Backbone as ProteinMPNN parsed JSONL, in Angstrom:
{"seq_chain_A": "CHEFILFVPGKEVAGAHMQGWIWRSKYGYTHLSAGDLLRDERKRPGSQYGELIENYIKEGEIVPVEITISLLKRAMDQTMAANSQKNKFLIDGFPRNEDNLQGWNKTMDGKADVSFVLFFDCDNEICIGRCLERGKSSGRSDDNRESLEKRIHTYLQSTKPIIDLYERMGKVRKVDASKSVDEVFEKVVHIFDKEG", "coords_chain_A": {"N_chain_A": [[181.951, -21.391, 47.08], [185.36, -22.041, 47.161], [188.311, -20.582, 45.742], [191.083, -21.896, 44.078], [194.557, -22.152, 43.344], [196.685, -24.494, 42.192], [199.984, -25.107, 42.834], [202.073, -26.778, 41.341], [204.891, -28.798, 41.971], [207.798, -28.529, 39.974], [209.931, -30.753, 39.189], [212.414, -29.936, 41.218], [212.202, -26.831, 42.087], [213.281, -25.172, 43.875], [212.314, -23.485, 46.456], [213.443, -21.205, 47.552], [214.282, -19.756, 45.395], [212.0, -18.569, 44.452], [210.655, -17.547, 46.637], [209.809, -14.608, 48.407], [209.268, -13.015, 46.264], [207.193, -13.91, 44.464], [205.043, -14.21, 46.195], [204.383, -11.669, 46.968], [202.475, -10.732, 45.383], [199.561, -8.976, 44.14], [197.124, -10.205, 44.139], [195.366, -11.307, 45.912], [195.542, -13.891, 46.962], [196.062, -16.407, 49.424], [199.035, -17.809, 50.37], [199.901, -21.14, 50.75], [202.178, -23.491, 51.708], [202.684, -26.808, 51.138], [204.965, -28.272, 51.805], [206.209, -26.593, 53.763], [204.233, -26.657, 55.753], [204.335, -29.352, 56.438], [207.006, -29.536, 57.364], [206.86, -27.785, 59.557], [205.016, -29.152, 61.146], [206.474, -31.427, 61.662], [208.389, -30.426, 63.387], [206.873, -29.637, 65.528], [206.333, -29.822, 68.955], [205.383, -32.857, 70.458], [204.006, -33.821, 68.289], [202.229, -36.325, 66.594], [202.967, -37.134, 64.139], [205.523, -36.319, 63.559], [208.095, -37.798, 63.476], [207.566, -39.647, 61.46], [207.048, -37.954, 59.25], [209.586, -36.758, 59.011], [211.163, -38.981, 58.235], [210.069, -39.628, 55.709], [210.573, -37.237, 54.267], [213.381, -37.09, 54.373], [214.089, -39.288, 52.855], [213.282, -38.481, 50.413], [210.751, -39.073, 49.645], [207.131, -39.171, 49.206], [204.967, -37.814, 51.551], [202.327, -39.489, 53.317], [199.044, -38.939, 52.022], [196.86, -38.387, 53.718], [197.938, -37.073, 55.916], [199.116, -34.746, 54.802], [196.877, -33.517, 53.554], [195.244, -33.064, 55.808], [196.752, -31.152, 57.185], [196.836, -29.052, 55.303], [194.089, -28.478, 55.083], [193.503, -27.698, 57.721], [195.062, -25.342, 57.884], [193.806, -23.78, 55.913], [191.218, -23.579, 56.977], [191.786, -22.165, 59.342], [192.714, -19.759, 58.272], [190.409, -18.8, 56.95], [188.68, -18.637, 59.11], [189.73, -16.527, 60.508], [189.362, -14.489, 58.678], [186.776, -14.281, 56.669], [186.662, -13.445, 54.053], [188.998, -14.202, 52.933], [189.336, -16.398, 50.859], [190.732, -17.402, 48.773], [193.271, -19.388, 47.605], [196.69, -20.238, 47.119], [198.11, -23.133, 46.603], [201.034, -24.556, 47.337], [203.331, -26.862, 46.065], [201.798, -29.176, 45.728], [199.304, -31.187, 44.155], [201.395, -34.096, 44.581], [201.344, -36.691, 43.682], [199.309, -39.439, 42.372], [197.803, -40.432, 44.499], [197.738, -38.196, 46.208], [196.224, -36.502, 44.567], [193.759, -37.883, 44.373], [193.031, -37.866, 47.087], [192.791, -35.11, 47.484], [190.66, -34.521, 45.687], [188.61, -36.013, 46.863], [188.371, -34.857, 49.438], [187.97, -32.124, 48.889], [185.911, -31.952, 47.104], [183.333, -30.211, 45.589], [183.855, -28.092, 47.235], [185.881, -26.557, 46.344], [187.271, -24.753, 43.613], [189.502, -25.395, 41.205], [191.413, -23.12, 39.743], [193.694, -22.9, 38.029], [196.77, -24.614, 37.238], [199.884, -23.812, 38.269], [202.864, -24.333, 36.901], [206.168, -24.753, 37.493], [208.89, -25.312, 35.636], [212.064, -26.84, 35.388], [215.531, -27.447, 34.707], [217.189, -30.429, 35.783], [219.87, -30.302, 36.94], [220.184, -27.572, 37.459], [218.177, -27.238, 39.35], [219.12, -28.917, 41.423], [221.525, -27.598, 42.024], [220.533, -25.119, 42.967], [219.117, -25.94, 45.234], [221.172, -27.085, 46.77], [222.653, -24.811, 47.264], [220.76, -23.381, 48.746], [220.703, -25.092, 50.893], [222.934, -24.444, 52.376], [222.19, -22.625, 54.255], [219.634, -23.282, 55.071], [219.134, -25.404, 56.826], [217.669, -27.624, 56.304], [217.041, -31.068, 56.222], [216.882, -32.402, 53.85], [218.267, -31.072, 51.888], [220.495, -32.051, 50.283], [222.66, -33.745, 47.954], [222.088, -36.526, 47.591], [219.436, -36.895, 48.662], [218.113, -35.063, 47.007], [218.436, -36.137, 44.435], [216.917, -38.423, 44.753], [214.454, -37.215, 45.092], [214.027, -36.108, 42.567], [213.788, -38.444, 41.073], [211.435, -39.419, 42.247], [209.733, -37.363, 41.454], [209.681, -37.699, 38.608], [208.537, -40.215, 38.423], [206.118, -40.044, 39.899], [204.959, -37.384, 40.111], [205.079, -36.037, 37.626], [203.185, -37.427, 35.924], [200.784, -36.392, 37.019], [200.915, -33.691, 36.411], [200.814, -33.953, 33.651], [198.202, -34.927, 33.403], [196.622, -32.709, 34.306], [197.422, -30.999, 32.3], [196.228, -32.111, 30.041], [193.666, -31.441, 30.668], [193.683, -28.795, 30.161], [194.543, -26.997, 32.085], [197.086, -26.274, 32.895], [199.612, -23.875, 33.456], [202.56, -23.126, 32.294], [205.858, -22.299, 33.404], [209.117, -21.392, 32.608], [211.449, -22.057, 34.768], [214.166, -21.938, 34.873], [215.163, -19.582, 34.133], [216.131, -16.145, 34.958], [215.331, -14.632, 38.163], [213.876, -12.236, 37.807], [212.908, -12.554, 35.16], [211.307, -14.843, 35.43], [209.488, -13.927, 37.321], [208.22, -11.903, 35.827], [206.895, -13.442, 33.911], [205.146, -14.899, 35.573], [203.574, -12.826, 36.638], [202.327, -12.002, 34.288], [200.763, -14.287, 33.778], [199.071, -14.291, 36.06], [197.816, -11.822, 35.716], [196.324, -12.376, 33.486], [194.789, -14.612, 34.252], [194.045, -14.227, 36.891]], "CA_chain_A": [[183.016, -22.24, 46.577], [186.649, -21.374, 47.272], [189.105, -20.588, 44.524], [192.415, -22.401, 44.358], [195.564, -22.39, 42.321], [197.636, -25.507, 42.632], [201.32, -24.747, 42.408], [202.669, -28.11, 41.309], [206.351, -28.738, 41.902], [208.425, -28.948, 38.73], [211.126, -31.392, 39.722], [212.584, -29.16, 42.457], [212.562, -25.505, 41.615], [213.91, -24.508, 45.009], [211.441, -22.429, 46.941], [214.213, -19.998, 47.814], [214.382, -19.009, 44.138], [210.76, -17.832, 44.223], [210.183, -16.887, 47.851], [210.195, -13.214, 48.518], [208.741, -12.185, 45.191], [205.887, -14.313, 43.915], [203.957, -14.085, 47.176], [203.991, -10.287, 47.201], [201.512, -10.344, 44.346], [198.406, -8.212, 44.613], [195.965, -10.893, 43.598], [194.467, -11.721, 46.981], [195.657, -15.305, 47.317], [196.863, -16.797, 50.584], [199.995, -18.854, 49.994], [200.106, -22.243, 51.686], [203.168, -24.443, 51.213], [202.534, -28.148, 51.719], [206.251, -28.62, 52.408], [206.399, -25.832, 55.003], [203.303, -27.183, 56.754], [204.876, -30.645, 56.888], [208.207, -29.291, 58.175], [206.419, -27.198, 60.83], [204.399, -30.228, 61.93], [207.575, -32.307, 62.077], [209.084, -29.787, 64.514], [205.938, -29.307, 66.603], [206.467, -30.734, 70.103], [204.256, -33.752, 70.707], [203.328, -34.221, 67.05], [202.201, -37.766, 66.37], [203.468, -37.404, 62.789], [206.845, -35.727, 63.384], [209.145, -38.732, 63.054], [207.133, -40.207, 60.179], [207.284, -36.92, 58.242], [211.042, -36.634, 58.864], [211.671, -40.119, 57.467], [209.642, -39.484, 54.315], [211.272, -36.103, 53.67], [214.789, -37.444, 54.25], [214.218, -40.271, 51.779], [212.805, -37.891, 49.17], [209.473, -39.715, 49.316], [205.933, -38.362, 49.403], [204.282, -38.057, 52.825], [200.959, -39.963, 53.075], [198.118, -37.866, 51.692], [195.991, -38.044, 54.851], [198.652, -36.11, 56.757], [199.251, -33.484, 54.067], [195.544, -32.912, 53.39], [194.746, -32.564, 57.102], [197.481, -29.926, 57.497], [196.35, -28.018, 54.388], [192.708, -28.125, 55.449], [193.577, -26.947, 58.977], [195.58, -24.004, 57.587], [192.76, -23.051, 55.19], [190.14, -23.291, 57.933], [192.257, -21.109, 60.241], [192.762, -18.514, 57.493], [189.04, -18.323, 56.709], [188.072, -18.303, 60.403], [190.229, -15.196, 60.855], [188.812, -13.533, 57.722], [185.971, -15.08, 55.741], [186.916, -12.981, 52.685], [190.237, -14.83, 52.443], [188.951, -17.728, 50.385], [191.523, -17.712, 47.583], [194.514, -19.998, 48.071], [197.683, -20.788, 46.219], [198.659, -24.3, 47.3], [202.391, -24.741, 46.82], [203.934, -28.181, 46.247], [200.734, -30.158, 45.883], [199.525, -32.588, 44.535], [202.654, -34.683, 44.12], [201.137, -38.011, 43.065], [197.915, -39.822, 42.15], [197.188, -40.545, 45.817], [197.464, -36.808, 46.611], [195.135, -35.981, 43.744], [192.512, -38.526, 44.801], [192.724, -37.34, 48.42], [192.331, -33.734, 47.272], [189.328, -34.551, 45.072], [187.655, -36.557, 47.841], [188.197, -33.913, 50.546], [187.581, -30.788, 48.452], [184.84, -32.042, 46.112], [182.241, -29.271, 45.835], [184.292, -27.011, 48.121], [186.96, -25.792, 45.737], [187.396, -24.688, 42.162], [190.904, -25.22, 40.832], [191.468, -22.178, 38.628], [194.725, -23.395, 37.126], [197.958, -25.198, 37.852], [201.091, -23.065, 37.942], [203.912, -25.356, 36.843], [207.518, -24.239, 37.304], [209.719, -26.371, 35.073], [213.47, -26.464, 35.503], [216.517, -28.485, 34.472], [217.576, -31.15, 37.004], [221.107, -29.825, 37.56], [219.925, -26.224, 37.996], [217.403, -27.454, 40.586], [220.012, -29.461, 42.45], [222.439, -26.516, 42.411], [219.804, -24.144, 43.788], [218.798, -26.535, 46.538], [222.42, -27.212, 47.529], [222.961, -23.451, 47.724], [219.796, -23.113, 49.824], [221.063, -25.947, 52.022], [224.004, -23.844, 53.178], [221.611, -21.853, 55.356], [218.247, -23.671, 55.369], [219.027, -26.382, 57.907], [216.775, -28.697, 55.867], [217.735, -32.354, 56.137], [216.793, -32.937, 52.49], [219.044, -30.256, 50.959], [221.757, -32.711, 49.966], [222.568, -34.335, 46.612], [221.435, -37.837, 47.612], [217.993, -36.689, 48.819], [217.599, -34.344, 45.849], [218.334, -37.075, 43.318], [215.752, -39.278, 45.046], [213.256, -36.402, 44.854], [213.842, -36.008, 41.114], [213.26, -39.749, 40.662], [210.035, -39.434, 42.692], [209.016, -36.44, 40.574], [209.48, -38.309, 37.29], [207.671, -41.385, 38.568], [204.827, -39.79, 40.548], [204.379, -36.058, 39.946], [204.948, -35.69, 36.204], [201.888, -37.873, 35.393], [199.713, -35.502, 37.5], [201.026, -32.495, 35.578], [200.309, -34.343, 32.329], [196.744, -35.027, 33.525], [196.094, -31.346, 34.313], [197.69, -30.415, 30.983], [195.171, -32.602, 29.149], [192.447, -30.71, 31.048], [193.866, -27.395, 29.773], [194.665, -26.167, 33.295], [198.481, -26.013, 33.247], [200.282, -22.67, 32.989], [203.962, -23.502, 32.5], [206.863, -21.251, 33.498], [210.499, -21.88, 32.556], [212.043, -21.555, 36.015], [215.623, -21.876, 34.777], [215.483, -18.18, 33.83], [216.434, -15.293, 36.117], [214.199, -14.329, 39.036], [213.07, -11.181, 37.18], [212.209, -13.11, 33.999], [210.274, -15.751, 35.928], [208.477, -13.08, 37.941], [207.468, -11.244, 34.757], [206.016, -14.455, 33.332], [204.106, -15.207, 36.562], [202.668, -11.671, 36.668], [201.519, -12.084, 33.057], [199.776, -15.357, 33.973], [198.079, -13.845, 37.045], [197.024, -10.746, 35.116], [195.401, -12.979, 32.531], [193.928, -15.601, 34.894], [193.849, -13.897, 38.237]], "C_chain_A": [[184.33, -21.453, 46.618], [187.436, -21.538, 45.978], [190.531, -20.998, 44.869], [193.28, -22.376, 43.116], [196.481, -23.439, 42.917], [198.98, -25.186, 42.004], [202.127, -26.03, 42.454], [204.18, -28.001, 41.181], [206.866, -29.247, 40.562], [209.802, -29.454, 39.062], [211.364, -30.729, 41.071], [213.074, -27.798, 42.045], [213.362, -24.758, 42.654], [213.1, -23.301, 45.395], [212.169, -21.125, 47.166], [214.327, -19.136, 46.568], [213.149, -18.128, 43.945], [210.295, -17.069, 45.443], [210.636, -15.445, 47.865], [209.761, -12.375, 47.337], [207.384, -12.635, 44.714], [204.76, -14.048, 44.908], [203.622, -12.648, 47.502], [203.006, -9.809, 46.155], [200.284, -9.69, 44.978], [197.101, -8.89, 44.255], [195.053, -11.493, 44.658], [194.506, -13.183, 47.362], [196.476, -15.469, 48.587], [197.746, -17.955, 50.156], [200.109, -19.883, 51.1], [201.076, -23.232, 51.047], [202.98, -25.778, 51.92], [203.819, -28.548, 52.436], [206.497, -27.903, 53.721], [205.482, -26.343, 56.109], [203.802, -28.507, 57.312], [206.107, -30.45, 57.775], [207.847, -28.685, 59.531], [205.814, -28.271, 61.736], [205.457, -31.177, 62.467], [208.273, -31.753, 63.315], [208.186, -29.531, 65.719], [206.073, -30.31, 67.741], [205.2, -31.569, 70.285], [203.514, -34.193, 69.463], [203.394, -35.735, 66.886], [202.804, -38.141, 65.021], [204.921, -36.995, 62.58], [207.903, -36.66, 62.839], [208.828, -39.335, 61.689], [207.411, -39.221, 59.041], [208.775, -36.79, 57.965], [211.594, -37.75, 57.989], [211.298, -40.014, 55.994], [210.43, -38.38, 53.619], [212.734, -36.453, 53.403], [215.034, -38.396, 53.087], [213.722, -39.745, 50.429], [211.482, -38.478, 48.713], [208.3, -38.797, 49.669], [205.224, -38.784, 50.687], [202.852, -38.533, 52.526], [199.955, -38.814, 52.988], [197.245, -37.447, 52.87], [196.634, -36.982, 55.733], [198.699, -34.748, 56.06], [197.912, -32.772, 53.927], [195.044, -32.336, 54.713], [195.45, -31.26, 57.484], [197.037, -28.773, 56.593], [194.963, -27.533, 54.797], [192.69, -27.301, 56.732], [194.042, -25.506, 58.729], [194.532, -23.167, 56.849], [191.632, -22.651, 56.125], [190.529, -22.157, 58.875], [192.283, -19.753, 59.532], [191.367, -17.937, 57.327], [188.313, -17.988, 58.008], [188.492, -16.9, 60.832], [189.644, -14.125, 59.941], [188.077, -14.307, 56.634], [186.151, -14.653, 54.283], [188.169, -13.621, 52.079], [189.952, -16.26, 52.018], [189.631, -18.094, 49.063], [192.895, -18.19, 48.038], [195.399, -20.427, 46.917], [198.371, -21.902, 46.998], [199.963, -24.692, 46.623], [202.882, -26.165, 47.117], [202.931, -29.307, 46.39], [199.81, -30.072, 44.681], [200.798, -33.153, 43.899], [202.497, -36.068, 43.493], [199.64, -38.289, 42.941], [197.154, -39.912, 43.467], [196.825, -39.163, 46.366], [196.256, -36.264, 45.872], [193.795, -36.573, 44.153], [192.076, -38.023, 46.166], [192.18, -35.931, 48.347], [190.902, -33.732, 46.748], [188.262, -35.032, 46.06], [187.337, -35.523, 48.929], [187.584, -32.592, 50.081], [186.464, -30.796, 47.411], [183.678, -31.123, 46.489], [182.625, -28.098, 46.71], [185.316, -26.099, 47.459], [186.903, -25.863, 44.222], [188.863, -24.432, 41.853], [190.956, -24.352, 39.584], [192.472, -22.626, 37.575], [195.873, -23.963, 37.938], [199.16, -24.411, 37.357], [202.267, -24.029, 38.052], [205.259, -24.726, 36.52], [208.407, -25.389, 36.856], [211.173, -25.911, 35.057], [214.365, -27.672, 35.283], [216.976, -29.109, 35.795], [218.798, -30.546, 37.696], [220.962, -28.415, 38.12], [219.168, -26.353, 39.319], [218.293, -27.926, 41.72], [220.949, -28.367, 42.956], [221.765, -25.495, 43.311], [219.511, -24.692, 45.175], [220.052, -26.715, 47.395], [222.854, -25.856, 48.067], [222.054, -23.078, 48.887], [220.195, -23.876, 51.078], [222.161, -25.388, 52.908], [223.45, -23.064, 54.367], [220.24, -22.348, 55.811], [218.113, -24.578, 56.586], [218.117, -27.546, 57.55], [217.569, -29.985, 55.675], [217.742, -32.923, 54.727], [217.54, -32.091, 51.459], [220.443, -30.841, 50.793], [221.559, -33.472, 48.661], [221.813, -35.657, 46.615], [219.912, -37.707, 47.723], [217.394, -36.029, 47.588], [217.461, -35.25, 44.633], [217.168, -38.036, 43.516], [214.458, -38.511, 44.756], [212.975, -36.254, 43.358], [213.283, -37.321, 40.571], [211.774, -39.856, 41.031], [209.189, -38.528, 41.807], [208.68, -37.111, 39.237], [208.469, -39.453, 37.35], [206.256, -41.015, 39.003], [204.17, -38.456, 40.215], [204.148, -35.696, 38.484], [203.634, -36.204, 35.613], [200.706, -36.995, 35.831], [199.724, -34.219, 36.675], [200.469, -32.791, 34.186], [198.782, -34.422, 32.327], [196.102, -33.64, 33.488], [196.314, -30.663, 32.963], [196.626, -30.849, 29.975], [193.839, -31.905, 29.438], [192.537, -29.229, 30.671], [194.087, -26.464, 30.943], [196.106, -25.791, 33.649], [198.964, -24.712, 32.622], [201.759, -22.863, 33.323], [204.881, -22.288, 32.482], [208.239, -21.908, 33.457], [211.25, -21.273, 33.736], [213.561, -21.56, 35.997], [216.089, -20.447, 34.486], [215.793, -17.413, 35.118], [215.158, -15.049, 36.922], [213.287, -13.292, 38.383], [212.273, -11.707, 35.99], [211.066, -14.023, 34.422], [209.134, -14.939, 36.542], [207.59, -12.418, 36.889], [206.466, -12.217, 34.123], [204.85, -14.774, 34.272], [203.093, -14.07, 36.633], [201.753, -11.699, 35.45], [200.414, -13.126, 33.205], [198.685, -14.89, 34.931], [197.212, -12.718, 36.491], [195.971, -11.317, 34.174], [194.366, -13.853, 33.227], [193.291, -15.105, 36.175], [192.663, -13.356, 38.836]], "O_chain_A": [[184.386, -20.315, 46.15], [187.25, -22.497, 45.229], [191.113, -20.504, 45.835], [192.804, -22.553, 41.994], [196.991, -23.274, 44.025], [199.089, -25.017, 40.79], [202.778, -26.341, 43.452], [204.69, -27.213, 40.384], [206.416, -30.283, 40.074], [210.741, -28.67, 39.202], [210.579, -30.944, 41.994], [214.242, -27.633, 41.692], [214.057, -23.796, 42.326], [213.174, -22.244, 44.769], [211.591, -20.052, 46.995], [214.455, -17.916, 46.669], [213.241, -17.059, 43.342], [209.613, -16.052, 45.314], [211.721, -15.114, 47.387], [209.867, -11.15, 47.381], [206.488, -11.804, 44.568], [203.649, -13.701, 44.509], [202.67, -12.401, 48.241], [202.732, -8.614, 46.053], [200.015, -9.833, 46.171], [196.08, -8.225, 44.086], [194.056, -12.131, 44.319], [193.59, -13.672, 48.024], [197.46, -14.761, 48.8], [197.26, -18.962, 49.641], [200.381, -19.542, 52.251], [200.813, -23.749, 49.961], [203.102, -25.871, 53.142], [203.778, -29.094, 53.538], [206.943, -28.517, 54.69], [205.896, -26.453, 57.263], [203.707, -28.757, 58.513], [206.246, -31.106, 58.807], [208.457, -29.028, 60.544], [206.067, -28.295, 62.94], [205.349, -31.671, 63.589], [208.697, -32.51, 64.188], [208.678, -29.241, 66.809], [205.944, -31.515, 67.524], [204.088, -31.041, 70.266], [202.492, -34.873, 69.564], [204.454, -36.347, 67.017], [203.116, -39.306, 64.775], [205.498, -37.292, 61.534], [208.547, -36.345, 61.838], [209.721, -39.512, 60.86], [207.944, -39.601, 57.998], [209.185, -36.721, 56.806], [212.405, -37.496, 57.098], [212.127, -40.285, 55.124], [210.904, -38.57, 52.499], [213.265, -36.149, 52.334], [216.063, -38.318, 52.417], [213.736, -40.464, 49.43], [211.13, -38.393, 47.536], [208.468, -37.782, 50.344], [204.92, -39.96, 50.884], [202.227, -38.041, 51.588], [200.005, -37.858, 53.761], [196.923, -36.267, 53.006], [195.949, -36.093, 56.24], [198.362, -33.725, 56.657], [197.819, -31.566, 54.154], [194.483, -31.24, 54.739], [194.823, -30.36, 58.043], [196.88, -27.645, 57.06], [194.702, -26.331, 54.85], [191.952, -26.32, 56.83], [193.485, -24.564, 59.294], [194.385, -21.977, 57.127], [191.146, -21.521, 56.076], [189.711, -21.288, 59.177], [191.921, -18.731, 60.114], [191.153, -16.742, 57.531], [187.42, -17.141, 58.01], [187.711, -16.171, 61.444], [189.449, -12.985, 60.364], [188.708, -14.921, 55.774], [185.829, -15.417, 53.373], [188.371, -13.583, 50.865], [190.284, -17.211, 52.725], [189.172, -18.974, 48.335], [193.597, -17.488, 48.766], [194.928, -20.911, 45.888], [199.124, -21.643, 47.937], [199.972, -25.111, 45.466], [202.854, -26.617, 48.261], [203.184, -30.284, 47.093], [199.546, -28.965, 44.213], [201.212, -32.731, 42.818], [203.419, -36.562, 42.842], [198.811, -37.478, 43.354], [195.991, -39.515, 43.543], [195.742, -38.976, 46.92], [195.376, -35.643, 46.468], [192.805, -35.851, 44.267], [190.89, -37.779, 46.389], [191.232, -35.583, 49.051], [190.036, -33.039, 47.282], [187.146, -34.512, 46.082], [186.177, -35.338, 49.296], [186.771, -32.002, 50.793], [186.109, -29.74, 46.888], [183.11, -31.242, 47.575], [181.816, -27.194, 46.916], [185.589, -25.002, 47.947], [186.539, -26.882, 43.635], [189.403, -23.381, 42.197], [190.587, -24.794, 38.496], [192.151, -22.722, 36.391], [195.936, -23.811, 39.158], [199.419, -24.355, 36.155], [202.62, -24.482, 39.141], [205.471, -24.226, 35.416], [208.647, -26.329, 37.615], [211.474, -24.757, 34.755], [213.998, -28.794, 35.634], [217.132, -28.413, 36.798], [218.769, -30.305, 38.903], [221.556, -28.097, 39.15], [219.48, -25.662, 40.289], [218.233, -27.406, 42.834], [221.148, -28.219, 44.162], [222.348, -25.051, 44.3], [219.644, -23.983, 46.173], [220.004, -26.521, 48.609], [223.361, -25.756, 49.185], [222.51, -22.53, 49.89], [220.046, -23.374, 52.192], [222.309, -25.803, 54.058], [224.143, -22.863, 55.364], [219.73, -21.886, 56.832], [217.107, -24.533, 57.295], [217.821, -28.378, 58.408], [218.629, -29.991, 55.049], [218.521, -33.829, 54.431], [217.453, -32.372, 50.264], [221.442, -30.202, 51.122], [220.432, -33.808, 48.299], [220.982, -35.893, 45.737], [219.18, -38.34, 46.962], [216.294, -36.385, 47.164], [216.489, -35.148, 43.885], [216.507, -38.419, 42.551], [213.492, -39.077, 44.243], [211.819, -36.274, 42.935], [212.406, -37.314, 39.708], [210.96, -40.321, 40.234], [208.064, -38.876, 41.449], [207.531, -37.09, 38.796], [207.655, -39.631, 36.444], [205.291, -41.612, 38.526], [202.952, -38.396, 40.052], [203.12, -35.108, 38.147], [203.005, -35.471, 34.85], [199.73, -36.867, 35.091], [198.669, -33.717, 36.284], [199.742, -31.979, 33.614], [198.143, -34.027, 31.353], [195.155, -33.411, 32.735], [195.496, -29.85, 32.532], [196.178, -30.049, 29.154], [192.987, -31.794, 28.557], [191.569, -28.489, 30.845], [193.848, -25.262, 30.825], [196.324, -25.058, 34.614], [198.764, -24.464, 31.433], [202.16, -22.775, 34.483], [204.719, -21.375, 31.671], [208.497, -22.867, 34.184], [211.639, -20.106, 33.698], [214.188, -21.22, 37.0], [217.279, -20.147, 34.584], [215.724, -17.962, 36.218], [214.049, -15.236, 36.422], [212.065, -13.443, 38.399], [211.105, -11.358, 35.819], [209.983, -13.981, 33.839], [207.961, -15.23, 36.31], [206.369, -12.373, 37.033], [205.327, -11.847, 33.838], [203.709, -14.904, 33.831], [201.888, -14.316, 36.684], [200.552, -11.452, 35.561], [199.272, -12.889, 32.812], [197.5, -15.07, 34.651], [196.013, -12.663, 36.764], [194.859, -10.796, 34.082], [193.195, -13.846, 32.846], [192.172, -15.484, 36.521], [192.637, -13.114, 40.042]]}, "name": "protein", "num_of_chains": 1, "seq": "CHEFILFVPGKEVAGAHMQGWIWRSKYGYTHLSAGDLLRDERKRPGSQYGELIENYIKEGEIVPVEITISLLKRAMDQTMAANSQKNKFLIDGFPRNEDNLQGWNKTMDGKADVSFVLFFDCDNEICIGRCLERGKSSGRSDDNRESLEKRIHTYLQSTKPIIDLYERMGKVRKVDASKSVDEVFEKVVHIFDKEG"}
């Protein structure tokens, strides 16, 4: 049975705020970003999903679960094919809604143990500011105020209930992501040292 940590998006924390430090942890997890996998697939020449993914991302909506799950599963299979000992994954940005959760449970039933959910919570305006700053160099079509406000609406409507569900199960480990990078990192290390 593989071990997983689901890294549920907290509104929009801005991956750039965490990239470059959280993934250098020494805990043996392979980081897979649902968003990065979707963006890579969107750019892949000949992808049957490219245009569809682009439209969903631009509108701040959630890509159909079948696409996201297939990309996650492919990345996990490739990782384990290269090294069978690499069976611990940190899934970033997933699940985002009830459909994602049901798709995950159906596909991974009996194959994965969700250790805990790492939830980065952050104020809306801080999130928007970070993403707009990231947008100056990211080239991402969704790093604009209109898309970001749509994403926050989607978060409140679709993702927050999933976080609440995991919280009732006692699996949520919450981090205040409005703090400095060092403070957030210290909190994450504490969580991994305790859970990891």
